[in-house]
C-alpha positions in Angstrom: 36.4 -10.8 32.2 35.1 -7.6 31.1 35.6 -4.4 32.6 32.8 -2.3 33.4 33.3 1.6 32.3 31.6 4.1 34.2 30.2 7.5 34.0 29.8 9.9 36.7 27.2 12.9 36.1 26.7 15.1 38.7 24.4 18.4 39.2 25.2 21.1 41.6 22.5 22.5 44.5 23.2 25.7 46.6 20.9 25.6 49.1 20.9 26.3 53.3 24.0 27.9 53.1 26.4 24.8 51.4 26.6 23.0 49.0 25.1 19.8 47.8 26.0 17.0 44.8 23.9 14.6 43.3 25.6 11.9 41.4 25.0 8.9 39.8 27.1 5.9 38.4 26.4 4.5 35.3 27.5 2.2 32.4 25.2 4.5 30.1 25.4 8.1 29.4 22.2 8.6 27.4 19.1 11.4 27.0 16.7 9.7 29.1 19.1 9.0 32.1 19.9 12.4 32.2 16.3 13.4 32.1 15.9 11.8 35.1 18.5 13.1 36.8 17.6 16.8 36.1 14.1 15.4 37.3 15.8 14.5 40.6 18.1 17.1 40.7 14.9 19.6 40.5 13.0 18.0 43.1 15.7 18.0 45.6 16.4 21.4 44.9 12.6 22.8 45.4 12.6 20.0 49.0 16.0 21.9 50.2 14.8 25.3 49.7 11.3 24.4 51.1 13.1 23.3 54.4 15.6 26.1 54.4 12.4 28.6 54.5 10.9 26.3 57.0 13.7 26.1 59.5 16.3 28.9 59.0 17.8 30.6 61.3 17.9 33.8 59.7 14.0 34.1 58.4 11.8 35.6 61.0 8.9 33.8 60.8 10.8 29.6 60.3 9.8 27.4 63.2 13.2 27.6 64.6 13.1 31.3 65.1 9.8 31.7 66.3 11.2 28.7 68.6 14.3 31.1 69.5 12.0 33.7 70.4 9.8 31.7 72.8 7.3 30.5 70.5 6.8 27.0 71.4 4.1 25.9 68.8 6.3 25.1 66.2 6.9 21.5 68.7 2.2 21.5 68.2 2.4 22.5 64.4 5.2 20.5 62.7 5.5 17.1 63.4 9.4 17.5 61.5 10.2 20.2 64.1 9.0 18.1 67.0 11.4 15.4 65.7 14.6 17.5 65.0 13.8 19.1 68.9 14.0 15.5 69.8 16.9 14.3 68.2 18.8 17.7 69.6 17.7 16.7 73.1 18.5 13.1 73.1 21.9 13.9 71.1 22.6 16.1 74.1 21.9 13.3 76.5 23.9 10.9 74.8 26.9 12.7 74.1 27.1 14.0 77.9 25.9 17.5 76.4 29.2 18.1 74.6 27.0 18.3 71.4 24.6 21.2 71.8 21.7 22.4 69.1 22.5 26.2 71.2 24.5 28.9 69.5 25.1 32.3 71.0 22.5 31.0 73.6 19.8 30.2 70.5 17.9 27.2 70.1 20.0 26.8 66.4 20.3 23.0 65.4 21.3 23.7 61.4 23.7 21.2 61.4 21.2 18.4 62.5 18.8 19.7 60.2 21.3 19.8 57.0 21.7 15.9 57.6 18.0 15.6 58.1 17.2 17.1 55.1 19.9 15.2 53.1 18.8 12.0 54.2 14.9 12.8 53.7 15.8 14.0 50.2 18.1 11.3 49.3 15.0 8.8 50.5 11.8 10.4 48.5 14.1 11.9 45.4 17.2 10.2 44.6 16.1 6.5 45.8 13.8 6.5 43.0 16.3 6.5 39.9 17.3 2.9 41.2 14.6 2.0 39.5 16.5 2.5 36.2 18.5 0.0 35.3 21.2 1.6 33.8 21.9 3.6 37.0 24.0 1.2 39.4 25.1 3.6 42.5 23.4 7.1 43.8 25.0 10.0 46.1 23.7 13.2 47.7 25.9 15.3 49.6 27.2 18.3 51.0 30.7 19.5 52.8 30.0 17.2 55.5 28.1 14.5 54.9 27.6 11.9 52.3 25.2 9.1 51.7 25.1 6.8 48.6 23.8 3.3 48.0 23.7 1.0 45.2 22.0 -1.1 43.5 20.9 -4.9 44.7 22.7 -7.0 42.0 25.2 -4.9 41.4 28.2 -4.9 42.4 29.5 -1.4 42.3 30.9 0.0 45.1 31.6 4.0 45.8 34.9 5.2 46.5 35.2 7.9 48.8 38.2 10.0 49.5 38.6 11.6 53.1 40.3 14.7 52.5 42.3 16.7 54.4 42.7 20.6 53.9 46.3 20.8 54.4 47.2 17.6 52.4 46.8 16.8 48.5 46.7 13.5 49.1 43.9 12.0 50.5 44.0 10.5 54.1 42.3 7.3 53.1 39.6 5.8 50.9 36.8 4.1 52.2 34.6 2.0 49.8 30.9 1.9 49.9 28.3 0.1 48.3 25.2 1.7 50.7 26.1 3.6 54.1 26.4 7.5 55.3 29.4 9.5 56.3 29.9 12.4 58.2 33.0 14.5 58.8 34.5 17.1 60.5 37.8 18.6 60.2 39.2 20.9 63.7 41.3 24.3 63.3 42.2 24.9 66.5 41.4 28.4 66.1 37.9 28.1 68.1 37.0 28.7 71.6 37.5 24.8 71.9 40.8 24.7 70.9 42.2 23.9 74.5 39.4 21.6 75.0 40.2 18.9 71.9 43.1 17.0 70.6 41.5 16.0 67.9 41.9 17.4 64.3 39.8 15.3 62.2 36.7 12.7 62.5 35.0 10.6 60.6 32.3 8.1 61.3 30.5 5.9 59.3 27.0 4.2 59.6 23.9 3.7 58.3 22.2 7.1 59.7 23.3 10.3 58.9 22.1 12.1 61.3 23.1 10.3 64.4 26.9 9.9 62.4 27.4 13.8 62.0 26.8 14.3 65.3 29.6 11.8 66.1 31.7 13.9 63.8 30.7 17.3 65.3 31.7 16.2 69.0 35.4 15.4 67.5 35.5 18.5 67.1 34.8 18.9 71.1 36.4 16.4 73.2 39.2 14.5 73.8 40.4 11.1 72.1 40.0 9.6 75.0 36.5 10.9 75.3 35.8 9.9 72.3 36.9 6.5 73.0 34.5 6.1 74.9 31.6 7.0 72.7 33.0 4.5 70.0 32.2 1.2 72.4 29.5 2.4 74.0 27.5 3.4 70.6 29.6 1.2 68.2 30.8 3.4 65.8 32.8 2.9 62.7 35.5 5.4 61.4 38.6 7.2 62.1 39.7 9.9 64.4 43.3 11.9 64.1 45.0 13.5 66.5 46.9 16.8 66.7 49.9 14.7 65.8 48.1 13.3 62.9 48.1 9.8 64.7 45.0 8.0 63.3 42.6 5.7 65.5 40.7 3.4 63.6 37.1 1.9 65.0 35.0 -0.3 63.6 31.4 -1.7 65.2 32.8 -0.1 68.3 35.8 -2.3 68.4 38.8 0.4 68.7 42.2 -0.5 66.4 45.2 1.3 67.2 47.6 2.5 64.9 50.3 4.5 65.6 52.0 5.3 62.2 51.4 8.5 61.4 49.6 9.7 58.8 51.6 11.4 56.0 
């Protein structure tokens, strides 16, 4: 059996105060393929630029800034803003108020918007790359969220390392063909340091907005409380507590592992 050799060309996009990475998995590395990737990169960059202009809390005339000043018209004039607002309301309800779209007393759902923008950009401009038979896998990520997909006729799987900022070796590696991963890491230096005993949260799923919300919740609650959410909402992934004891969960079922990750 011949082993395939893959190439992983990637391009970086600096937008929305974070770094996005567009990457493909291919057994070829030709000019046509790179031109298609370059076009996708340009489209994603333009899309994220437009979203940032519309939703940035730092832009005076953005929908978010206007809403912060008490202007409710963004809910009527933008279906995207209304959808994001409704998503933040639902997320707050589902997490018993642990998730909140407010920062310093102002409505600021930046993390949720970044996740939503990534998913939209992926679906609109990255997914079409799979029409090229030489491209077997596609990837779009920022520093907290990853979305990948694989051609239906391919057995390729993305190897996704989950890192801990205090260690050289990955905490774990996930192998995905299609799906999303959202991550968060607690430095215990925030105002929530006495409320959470979770050091790191990784949530795997199909909806990056939902996964991102749950990953963020892990920074603000206890392992015991998070277990309740895992069972109630069929979550999959991993949390690691302050003592670096991992708690693995899949489809709402919890598997406790008492072995410390070195």
